[in-house]
C-alpha positions in Angstrom: -25.0 -0.3 -27.3 -24.9 2.7 -25.4 -28.2 1.6 -23.6 -26.6 -1.5 -22.9 -23.3 0.0 -21.1 -25.2 2.2 -19.3 -27.1 -0.6 -17.8 -23.8 -2.7 -17.0 -22.2 0.2 -15.0 -25.8 0.8 -13.4 -25.4 -2.7 -12.6 -22.4 -3.1 -11.2 -23.4 0.2 -8.5 -26.1 -2.1 -7.4 -24.6 -4.7 -6.6 -21.9 -2.7 -4.6 -24.4 -1.5 -2.9 -26.8 -4.4 -1.9 -22.5 -6.1 -1.3 -22.6 -2.8 1.8 -26.1 -3.5 2.9 -25.4 -7.2 2.8 -22.0 -6.8 5.0 -23.5 -4.5 7.1 -27.0 -5.8 8.2 -26.1 -9.2 7.7 -29.0 -9.6 5.5 -29.4 -11.5 2.3 -29.1 -10.3 -1.3 -33.1 -10.4 -2.4 -32.9 -8.4 1.4 -30.7 -5.5 0.6 -32.5 -4.9 -2.7 -35.2 -4.8 -1.2 -34.1 -2.1 1.5 -32.6 0.0 -0.7 -35.4 0.5 -2.9 -37.4 0.8 0.1 -34.8 3.8 1.2 -35.0 5.3 -2.2 -38.9 5.6 -2.4 -39.3 6.9 1.2 -36.5 9.7 0.2 -37.9 10.4 -3.1 -34.9 9.6 -4.7 -33.9 6.8 -7.6 -32.5 4.0 -6.8 -29.2 4.9 -8.6 -29.0 8.0 -6.3 -29.4 5.7 -3.1 -26.7 3.2 -3.9 -24.3 6.3 -4.6 -25.5 7.8 -1.2 -24.9 4.0 0.5 -21.5 3.6 -1.0 -20.3 7.3 0.0 -21.6 6.6 3.8 -19.6 3.6 4.2 -16.9 5.9 5.6 -18.8 8.6 7.8 -19.0 11.6 5.3 -19.1 15.0 7.4 -22.7 16.9 7.2 -22.7 19.3 4.2 -25.1 21.9 5.7 -24.1 23.7 9.0 -27.0 22.4 11.0 -26.0 19.0 11.6 -28.9 16.0 10.9 -30.4 14.2 13.9 -29.2 10.8 13.8 -32.8 8.1 13.2 -33.9 6.5 16.5 -35.1 2.6 15.8 -38.9 1.1 17.1 -37.1 1.0 20.9 -35.9 4.7 21.1 -32.4 3.7 20.7 -30.3 5.5 18.7 -30.2 2.8 15.0 -26.6 2.2 13.5 -25.2 4.6 11.3 -24.9 1.5 8.9 -28.7 2.8 8.6 -30.0 5.5 5.7 -29.4 9.1 6.7 -32.2 11.1 7.0 -33.7 12.4 4.0 -33.4 15.9 3.2 -36.1 17.8 1.2 -35.1 19.1 -2.5 -37.6 19.9 -5.3 -38.7 18.0 -8.1 -36.9 20.0 -10.5 -33.7 19.4 -8.0 -34.3 15.8 -7.8 -34.9 15.2 -11.7 -31.5 17.3 -11.6 -29.5 14.5 -9.3 -31.4 11.5 -10.8 -29.2 12.9 -14.5 -26.3 13.4 -12.1 -26.1 10.3 -10.8 -26.6 8.3 -14.0 -23.7 10.4 -15.5 -21.6 9.5 -12.4 -21.5 5.8 -13.4 -19.5 7.1 -16.4 -16.6 8.9 -14.8 -13.4 7.3 -13.4 -11.0 10.5 -12.4 -11.5 14.0 -10.4 -11.0 15.6 -13.7 -13.6 13.8 -15.3 -15.8 14.4 -12.4 -14.9 18.1 -12.3 -16.1 18.5 -15.7 -19.4 16.4 -15.1 -20.2 18.9 -12.2 -19.7 21.8 -14.3 -22.1 20.6 -16.7 -24.5 19.7 -14.4 -24.5 23.3 -12.0 -23.7 25.6 -14.4 -27.2 26.1 -15.8 -29.0 25.7 -12.9 -26.5 27.8 -10.3 -24.5 29.8 -12.5 -21.6 28.0 -11.7 -18.6 29.0 -13.8 -15.8 27.0 -12.2 -15.1 23.9 -10.3 -12.3 22.6 -8.3 -11.7 19.6 -6.7 -8.5 19.3 -3.8 -7.6 16.1 -2.4 -5.6 16.1 0.9 -2.2 14.2 0.7 0.4 12.8 3.1 2.0 15.6 5.1 -1.7 17.5 5.5 -1.3 19.7 2.3 -3.8 19.7 -0.6 -3.5 19.1 -4.1 -5.5 20.2 -6.9 -7.0 16.5 -8.4 -9.7 17.9 -11.2 -10.4 21.4 -12.9 -12.9 23.0 -14.8 -13.7 26.5 -16.2 -10.1 27.9 -15.3 -7.1 28.2 -17.3 -4.0 25.9 -16.8 -1.8 28.2 -15.3 -3.5 29.1 -12.8 -4.3 25.5 -12.2 -1.0 25.2 -12.1 -0.4 28.2 -9.5 -2.8 26.5 -7.3 -1.8 23.2 -7.5 -0.5 23.0 -4.0 -1.9 24.1 -1.2 -0.4 24.3 2.1 -2.0 23.7 5.5 -2.2 26.9 6.7 -5.3 28.5 8.3 -6.8 31.5 6.4 -7.0 29.0 3.1 -11.2 28.6 2.7 -10.6 24.8 1.2 -7.7 24.0 4.2 -10.9 25.1 6.6 -13.6 23.4 5.0 -11.5 20.3 5.2 -10.4 20.9 8.8 -14.0 21.6 10.0 -16.0 19.0 8.2 -18.5 21.6 7.0 -19.3 23.7 4.1 -17.3 27.6 3.9 -20.4 29.4 2.2 -18.4 32.4 0.9 -21.3 34.9 -0.3 -20.2 38.5 0.8 -16.6 39.4 -1.2 -15.8 42.1 0.5 -16.0 40.7 3.9 -14.9 37.0 2.9 -11.5 38.9 1.3 -10.4 40.0 4.6 -10.7 36.9 6.0 -9.3 34.5 3.3 -6.4 34.0 1.0 -9.2 33.8 -2.3 -8.1 31.6 -5.2 -8.5 33.5 -8.4 -6.7 36.1 -11.2 -7.9 38.6 -9.6 -10.0 36.9 -7.3 -13.0 39.4 -8.3 -13.8 37.0 -10.9 -15.6 34.9 -8.6 -18.3 36.9 -6.6 -19.3 34.0 -4.6 -18.4 30.7 -4.0 -18.7 27.2 -1.9 -15.9 24.6 -0.6 -18.1 21.5 0.1 -16.1 18.7 2.1 -16.6 14.9 1.7 -14.3 11.5 2.3 -13.2 9.1 -0.5 -12.9 5.7 0.0 -9.0 5.6 -0.3 -8.7 7.1 3.0 -8.0 10.9 2.0 -10.0 13.8 2.3 -11.5 15.5 -0.4 -13.3 19.0 -1.0 -15.4 20.3 -4.1 -15.5 24.0 -4.9 -17.8 25.6 -6.8 -17.1 29.2 -8.0 -19.7 31.5 -9.5 -19.4 35.1 -11.1 -22.0 36.6 -10.0 -22.5 37.8 -6.3 -25.3 37.1 -3.8 -26.1 34.3 -1.3 -27.0 30.7 -2.3 -30.6 30.2 -2.2 -32.1 27.2 0.2 -33.0 25.7 -3.1 -29.4 25.8 -4.4 -28.0 24.7 -1.1 -30.1 21.6 -0.9 -29.0 21.1 -4.9 -25.6 21.3 -3.8 -25.9 19.1 -0.6 -27.2 16.4 -3.0 -24.6 16.6 -5.0 -22.0 16.1 -2.4 -24.0 12.7 -1.3 -24.1 11.8 -4.9 -19.9 12.3 -5.5 -19.3 11.0 -2.0 -19.9 7.6 -3.2 -18.6 7.8 -7.0 -15.3 9.6 -5.1 -14.8 6.0 -3.0 -14.0 3.7 -6.4 -11.4 5.9 -8.0 -8.6 8.0 -7.1 -6.6 10.4 -10.1 -3.4 11.8 -10.6 -2.9 15.5 -9.7 -2.2 17.8 -12.3 1.0 17.7 -13.5 3.3 20.6 -12.9 4.0 23.2 -15.9 7.3 22.0 -17.3 8.8 25.4 -17.4 8.5 25.7 -13.6 10.3 22.6 -13.4 12.9 23.9 -15.4 13.1 26.9 -13.6 13.7 25.0 -10.3 16.5 22.6 -11.7 18.4 25.6 -13.0 18.2 27.5 -9.4 19.7 24.2 -8.1 22.5 23.9 -10.9 23.5 27.2 -9.4 23.4 26.5 -6.0 27.5 26.5 -4.2 26.3 23.4 -1.8 25.1 19.7 -1.9 21.0 20.0 -1.9 18.2 18.4 -3.4 14.3 18.7 -3.9 12.3 15.7 -3.2 8.6 15.0 -4.0 6.9 12.5 -2.0 5.5 9.5 -3.5 2.7 8.0 -2.4 1.2 4.4 -2.5 -2.3 3.4 -3.1 -2.7 3.3 0.6 -1.6 6.5 1.3 2.1 6.1 2.7 5.0 7.4 1.6 7.3 4.9 -0.3 9.8 6.8 -1.7 10.8 9.9 -2.9 11.3 11.6 -6.5 14.4 14.0 -7.0 12.5 17.1 -8.8 16.2 18.6 -8.7 19.6 18.6 -7.3 22.9 20.3 -7.4 26.4 18.3 -8.5 27.7 18.1 -5.6 25.0 16.0 -4.7 25.3 12.6 -6.1 28.5 12.0 -4.2 27.5 12.8 -0.9 24.7 10.1 -1.2 27.1 7.5 -2.0 25.4 6.3 -4.9 26.1 6.4 -8.6 27.0 9.5 -10.1 25.7 11.7 -12.8 22.1 13.5 -12.8 20.1 12.6 -10.1 16.7 14.7 -11.5 13.7 12.0 -12.3 15.3 9.2 -10.3 14.0 7.5 -7.1 15.9 8.1 -3.9 15.8 4.4 -2.5 17.1 3.6 -6.0 20.0 5.5 -5.3 20.4 4.3 -1.7 18.2 1.4 -1.2 19.1 1.1 2.6 17.7 4.8 3.0 15.0 3.3 4.9 17.1 1.8 7.6 18.7 5.3 8.4 17.7 8.2 10.7 17.3 10.4 8.0 14.4 8.7 6.2 12.4 8.9 9.5 13.5 13.0 9.9 11.9 13.1 6.0 8.8 11.9 6.8 8.9 13.5 10.1 9.9 17.0 8.2 6.8 16.4 5.5 4.0 16.1 8.0 4.8 19.1 9.5 7.2 18.5 12.6 9.6 20.9 11.5 13.1 20.8 9.9 15.4 17.9 10.8 18.9 18.0 11.6 21.0 14.8 11.1 23.8 14.0 13.4 27.2 14.7 12.0 28.6 12.0 10.1 32.0 11.0 8.4 32.6 11.3 4.9 36.1 10.8 2.8 36.1 13.3 -0.4 39.1 14.1 -2.5 40.7 17.5 -2.2 42.9 18.9 -4.9 43.7 15.1 -5.3 44.2 13.9 -2.0 41.8 11.7 0.3 40.6 13.5 3.2 38.1 12.9 5.6 35.4 15.6 5.9 32.3 16.2 8.4 28.8 16.7 7.1 24.9 16.8 9.2 21.6 16.7 6.5 19.0 19.2 7.0 15.7 18.4 6.0 13.1 21.3 5.4 9.7 21.4 4.5 8.5 23.4 1.2 5.0 23.6 0.4 4.2 19.7 -0.8 8.1 19.0 -1.3 11.0 18.8 0.6 14.6 20.8 0.6 17.7 18.1 1.7 21.2 20.2 2.2 24.2 19.1 3.4 26.2 21.4 6.0 30.3 20.8 5.8 31.5 21.1 9.3 35.0 23.2 9.1 38.0 21.1 10.9 38.2 24.3 13.9 34.0 22.8 14.6 35.8 19.7 15.5 35.9 19.4 19.3 31.5 20.3 18.7 30.9 17.1 16.4 29.2 14.3 17.2 30.3 11.4 14.9 28.0 8.2 16.0 28.4 9.1 19.8 32.2 8.9 19.3 34.8 11.3 20.9 38.5 12.1 20.7 40.9 12.3 23.1 44.6 13.6 23.7 47.0 13.2 26.6 50.6 14.8 26.5 53.1 12.7 28.3 55.7 15.1 28.4 53.7 18.4 29.7 51.6 16.4 31.4 48.1 17.8 29.9 45.2 16.3 28.4 42.5 17.5 26.2 39.0 15.9 25.0 36.4 16.7 22.9 32.7 18.1 24.1 31.5 14.3 23.1 34.0 12.5 25.3 32.7 14.6 28.7 29.1 14.0 27.4 29.9 9.7 26.9 31.5 9.7 30.3 29.3 12.3 32.2 32.0 14.5 33.3 31.5 18.6 33.6 33.8 20.2 31.7 34.5 22.9 33.8 36.3 19.6 36.2 38.5 19.3 33.3 40.1 16.0 31.5 41.2 12.9 33.5 45.2 11.7 33.5 45.3 8.8 31.5 46.0 6.7 34.4 43.5 8.0 36.7 40.9 7.0 33.7 40.3 3.4 35.3 39.1 4.9 38.1 35.9 5.9 36.2 34.8 2.3 35.4 32.9 -0.2 37.7 35.3 -1.9 40.0 34.6 -5.1 37.8 36.5 -3.3 34.7 39.1 -1.3 36.5 41.9 -4.1 36.7 41.2 -5.2 33.0 41.1 -1.6 32.1 44.3 -0.5 34.4 46.6 -2.8 33.4 46.4 -1.9 29.1 46.8 1.5 30.0 49.9 0.7 32.1 51.3 -1.7 29.1 50.5 1.0 26.9 52.6 3.3 29.0 55.5 1.0 29.5 55.5 -0.9 26.6 53.8 1.5 24.0 51.4 -1.1 23.2 48.2 0.3 21.7 44.9 -1.1 23.4 41.2 -1.6 22.6 39.4 -1.7 25.7 35.6 -2.6 26.5 34.3 -1.1 30.1 31.5 0.0 32.0 30.5 3.2 33.7 27.3 4.1 36.0 26.2 7.4 34.9 22.6 9.1 35.3 21.0 6.9 33.1 22.5 3.6 34.7 25.3 1.5 33.4 26.8 2.4 29.8 29.0 0.5 28.1 32.2 2.1 26.8 35.2 1.4 24.5 38.5 2.9 24.4 40.8 2.9 21.3 44.3 4.1 22.0 47.7 4.2 20.7 51.2 6.2 21.3 52.7 8.7 19.3 56.9 8.6 19.9 59.3 10.9 18.9 62.5 11.1 17.0 64.3 8.7 19.6 61.3 6.7 20.0 60.4 7.7 23.5 56.4 8.6 23.7 55.5 11.7 24.1 51.4 12.0 23.5 48.6 9.2 24.0 46.1 9.6 21.2 42.7 8.0 22.3 38.9 7.6 20.9 36.0 6.7 22.9 32.9 5.2 22.0 29.3 4.6 23.4 28.3 1.0 22.9 25.3 1.0 24.9 22.9 1.4 22.3 24.4 -1.3 20.4 24.8 -4.1 23.7 20.9 -3.4 24.2 20.4 -4.1 20.6 22.5 -7.2 21.0 20.4 -8.0 24.5 17.2 -7.6 22.6 18.3 -9.4 19.8 18.9 -12.4 21.9 15.6 -12.0 23.2 14.3 -11.9 19.9 15.7 -15.2 18.8 14.3 -16.9 21.5 10.6 -15.0 20.7 10.9 -16.2 17.2 11.6 -20.3 18.1 8.2 -19.7 20.4 6.5 -18.4 17.1 7.8 -21.2 15.3 6.1 -23.2 17.3 2.8 -21.7 17.4 3.0 -21.3 13.6 3.6 -25.0 13.4 0.6 -25.9 15.5 -1.4 -23.3 13.7 -0.3 -25.3 10.5 -1.5 -28.7 11.9 -4.5 -26.7 13.0 -5.1 -25.2 9.6 -4.1 -28.4 7.5 -6.6 -30.6 9.6 -9.3 -27.8 8.7 -8.5 -27.9 5.1 -8.7 -31.8 5.1 -12.5 -31.8 6.9 -13.1 -29.4 3.9 -12.0 -30.5 1.0 -11.8 -34.5 1.6 -9.7 -36.7 -0.7 -11.0 -39.6 -2.6 -8.8 -42.7 -2.3 -9.5 -43.9 -5.7 -10.6 -43.4 -8.7 -14.3 -42.1 -9.3 -16.8 -42.6 -12.0 -18.8 -39.2 -13.1 -21.0 -39.6 -15.6 -19.3 -41.8 -17.1 -16.1 -40.5 -17.2 -12.9 -41.7 -14.7 -11.8 -38.9 -12.2 -8.9 -39.5 -10.5 -7.6 -36.5 -7.9 -4.1 -35.3 -6.4 -3.6 -32.6 -3.9 0.0 -32.0 -2.4 0.7 -29.3 0.3 3.9 -27.1 0.1 7.2 -28.4 2.1 8.6 -25.4 1.9 7.1 -22.8 4.4 5.0 -23.1 6.9 0.9 -22.6 5.8 -0.9 -24.3 4.2 -2.3 -22.7 0.7 -5.5 -22.1 -0.9 -5.5 -24.8 -3.7 -9.0 -26.6 -4.2 -11.3 -28.7 -6.4 -15.0 -30.0 -6.6 -15.7 -32.9 -9.2 -20.0 -33.5 -8.4 -22.4 -35.1 -10.6 -25.5 -32.6 -11.2 -29.2 -33.1 -11.5 -29.6 -34.9 -14.8 -26.8 -36.6 -15.5 -24.3 -33.6 -16.0 -21.1 -33.4 -14.1 -19.3 -30.4 -12.4 -15.3 -30.0 -12.3 -14.1 -27.3 -10.7 -10.4 -26.6 -9.8 -9.1 -23.0 -8.3 -6.4 -21.0 -6.0 -6.8 -18.7 -3.3 -4.3 -16.2 -2.9 -2.4 -16.5 0.8 -2.0 -19.2 3.2 -3.4 -19.8 6.4 -6.9 -19.7 8.0 -8.1 -16.5 5.7 -7.2 -18.8 2.7 -9.1 -21.8 3.3 -12.0 -19.8 4.7 -12.0 -18.2 1.6 -11.4 -21.7 0.0 -14.4 -23.4 1.8 -16.6 -20.5 1.3 -16.1 -20.2 -2.9 -16.0 -23.9 -3.0 -19.1 -24.4 -1.9 -21.0 -21.8 -3.6 -19.9 -22.2 -6.9 -21.3 -26.0 -6.7 -24.5 -24.8 -4.8 -24.8 -22.1 -7.8 -24.2 -24.6 -10.5 -26.3 -26.7 -8.9 -29.5 -24.8 -8.9 -29.1 -23.8 -12.6 -27.0 -20.9 -12.8 -24.5 -20.8 -16.1 -20.8 -20.9 -15.6 -20.2 -17.5 -16.5 -23.0 -15.7 -13.7 -21.5 -18.0 -11.5 -18.1 -16.5 -12.2 -19.8 -13.1 -11.6 -21.8 -14.0 -8.7 -17.9 -15.5 -7.1 -16.7 -12.0 -7.8 -19.1 -9.9 -6.1 -18.6 -12.2 -3.5 -15.1 -12.4 -2.7 -15.2 -8.5 -2.9 -18.0 -7.7 -0.1 -17.4 -10.4 2.5 -13.8 -11.2 2.4 -10.7 -8.3 2.5 -10.7 -6.1 -0.1 -7.1 -7.0 -1.3 -8.0 -10.9 -1.4 -8.2 -12.5 -5.0 -8.5 -16.3 -6.6 -8.5 -18.0 -9.8 -10.9 -20.6 -11.3 -11.8 -22.9 -14.1 -15.5 -24.0 -14.1 -16.7 -27.0 -16.8 -19.8 -28.9 -16.9 -19.7 -32.3 -18.8 -23.0 -32.9 -21.0 -23.3 -36.7 -21.1 -25.3 -37.1 -23.7 -23.2 -35.4 -26.3 -19.9 -35.2 -24.6 -19.4 -31.5 -24.5 -17.2 -29.8 -21.8 -18.4 -26.3 -21.8 -16.4 -23.9 -19.2 -14.9 -20.8 -18.3 -12.4 -19.1 -16.4 -11.3 -16.8 -14.0 -7.7 -16.1 -14.8 -6.7 -19.6 -14.4 -4.1 -21.8 -16.6 -6.2 -23.2 -19.4 -6.9 -27.0 -19.2 -4.5 -29.6 -21.1 -6.3 -32.2 -23.4 -4.3 -35.5 -24.7 -5.6 -37.4 -27.1 -4.2 -39.8 -29.9 -0.8 -39.1 -28.1 -0.6 -35.4 -28.5 -1.3 -32.9 -26.2 -2.8 -29.4 -26.7 -3.9 -26.9 -24.3 -7.7 -25.7 -24.8 -8.5 -22.0 -25.9 -8.7 -19.4 -23.0 -12.0 -17.9 -23.3 -12.0 -14.1 -21.7 -12.2 -14.1 -18.0 -10.7 -11.7 -15.4 -9.1 -12.8 -11.9 -11.7 -12.9 -8.9 -11.6 -10.0 -6.9 -9.8 -7.6 -9.2 -12.7 -5.4 -10.3 -15.9 -4.8 -9.4 -16.9 -5.0 -13.2 -15.8 -8.2 -14.6 -16.4 -9.8 -17.7 -16.4 -14.1 -18.3 -17.1 -16.0 -21.7 -17.5 -19.6 -22.0 -16.4 -21.8 -24.4 -17.2 -25.7 -25.5 -15.2 -28.5 -26.8 -16.7 -31.7 -27.9 -14.7 -34.9 -26.2 -14.0 -38.1 -27.7 -13.5 -41.6 -26.4 -9.7 -41.7 -25.0 -9.6 -38.8 -24.3 -7.8 -37.2 -21.2 -8.3 -33.6 -19.8 -6.1 -32.3 -17.0 -7.2 -29.3 -14.7 -4.7 -28.0 -12.4 -3.1 -25.5 -10.2 -0.2 -22.7 -11.1 2.1 -25.3 -8.4 1.9 -27.8 -10.8 4.1 -25.6 -13.8 5.8 -22.5 -12.1 9.3 -22.4 -11.5 11.1 -19.6 -10.7 12.5 -17.9 -13.2 10.9 -20.0 -15.5 8.7 -18.7 -18.1 4.9 -19.4 -18.1 5.2 -20.6 -21.3 8.4 -23.1 -20.9 6.4 -24.5 -17.9 3.1 -25.4 -20.1 5.3 -27.0 -22.7 7.0 -29.1 -20.1 3.8 -30.2 -18.5 2.5 -31.2 -21.7 5.5 -33.2 -23.0 5.6 -34.5 -19.4 1.9 -35.8 -20.2 2.4 -37.1 -23.4 5.4 -39.6 -22.0 3.1 -41.1 -19.8 0.8 -44.0 -20.9 -2.8 -43.0 -20.8 -4.7 -45.7 -19.6 -1.8 -47.2 -17.2 -2.6 -47.6 -13.9 -1.4 -44.3 -11.3 0.1 -42.9 -14.3 -1.2 -39.1 -12.7 1.4 -40.3 -9.9 4.0 -40.6 -12.1 3.2 -37.6 -13.8 3.8 -35.6 -10.5 7.1 -37.3 -10.1 8.0 -36.0 -13.3 6.8 -32.8 -12.5 7.8 -31.9 -9.0 11.4 -33.0 -9.0 12.9 -30.1 -6.5 10.5 -28.9 -3.9 7.4 -27.7 -3.9 7.1 -24.0 -3.0 3.5 -23.8 -3.2 0.2 -26.4 -3.2 -0.6 -28.9 -5.9 -4.0 -29.5 -6.9 -4.7 -31.8 -10.0 -8.0 -33.2 -11.2 -7.5 -36.0 -13.8 -10.5 -36.8 -16.3 -10.6 -39.7 -19.1 -13.5 -40.4 -21.2 -13.0 -44.3 -21.4 -12.5 -45.6 -24.8 -15.3 -47.7 -26.4 -15.2 -51.6 -26.1 
């Protein structure tokens, strides 16, 4: 069993490397395998080592030696493409044997932590290595310890996060893309901040950079207790190790070493004692490396109220769970910029209604975001009432006109909005219309005169011309009267609406663009539909295959404008057997139809030339991984009917099971194991068989026939079985009647059905 497991894992590596060569060179599978073996022989490497190196250099790996490797030349003297094998490095026979053993060991690893332990076991006997550390660059530029061996958990926790600062050897190695050899402790300790407690426990060390497949950079550190330089043989050994590991790291990412719980408790206790609203946030990174949310690691009691979310303890919750609209606010981009090293972020002041001594009051706050290593500290600053003239509440300023003393006072923001120098002082209320454009002066003057004469408040929009062009403003004013009803003061608010007006104009333009895009998409739908019809012709009548009567139905989705990737095949094989295939490619449009065609014709060709059903599924999985988008997936059922003894042998890849109708009863055939195509590079498939009898009816279908949100899939399958039993099995057009019964509402997905019948004996 161990030998079989290792053989299977090794085969996966070989198939992936062949796929890389096929994709980059355009060669066939057999030619790709020959290329890999030829490269391995020329470089005196095993085929498995050559596969790891090929996988690692799909994304160019920074050179692992101080001397750059010359680029290979073609026969005509021109530089060969970077997809060719790198220039082989010279290594003694014992090093080559050690690298061969490491290459075999790598097939069983799936995390950075396991890789660190494996490397220490591999390097300790030969290089006197005492510890191995693996750092991964995270969003924001900081480094995180993803795996370690030979160091205690306390030291690992203290060095879990490394900020992107100069003077740290691992940072310098990743920044330069070249190894950082630290072989003179006395000199190196003055140049770098060295890891260790005390640092003298490791007298020599090296940091070797490589690039991982998820886009993040990785650096491996090898630490030794003995002093001295790394011999040429040892350097050759380490260069080979890095080249092998680069290919393995491409296939996995692992979680970082967790922080010690005691540290988290200490941080939370510190925040609980703070008298101001504050939070400590840790970024939550998606599989693509982007920050998709922040986790609240610590928070003060006042923070929940200011967030406007549910009250209670915020610790451990996601920020977007508390405020789902956060990504639409400027503070979200401010957090991302601060995390990326853009410096602290200070928000515009905003108003917040709070309760003080049982009375509702309006207070003004602003948010400050500061980076702390790989985390963020968010604090709310409350502005004192005396700061009102310096507040900037969303481009709004206040203005007062005292009518009895003929005095006026404006906030600093009103001067900024109107483009007026504060040294010139505020403008009288009756002089305000003179600032507006000539077209707007009459309406604004009438509103001001009505307010002064009759005491009626107004809300008027007008435009002014400033240094940055025309600006759209709004003035809201009301009169304050004395005890006798005589107006003595006017309170007003001036708001800059320029950004909103521009947004309204942009919205009109975007609506026009949407209409144009809609026409383009409709044209694309027609094009894709014609392409699909050319690649997937539908028979216009019942067909006979190997003594079976087969009816086909394909119904495109009614919702949306894209054509899907549902498809079928029903062909007679050499020898009188028949092949039935039904599948569903994820997505819609040209890409889905292209993938559908590739899978459809390849599946027919493989089975027609003698491939087993499970073998065909495995090769189709490799084809989907190597020639299409890495995120593309598909489901499928492959069924072979042996006419001689009426056996139906079938296998599936993540697809709903066939439905068998016999003697008025409907049952689903038990599904053999099978994984979604494109989900993994090491799938597992089995096939099973079922004996058919005269009068049997088998339905193969895609999920569009049964799935109804939010209905459970088991309920949907039961509904199909009941509908199939309700239709007479031998009545003409019963498939159409069945489809009408199942598809009462608008179809949101394509539907494809193969109706296979075994004729009754005379």
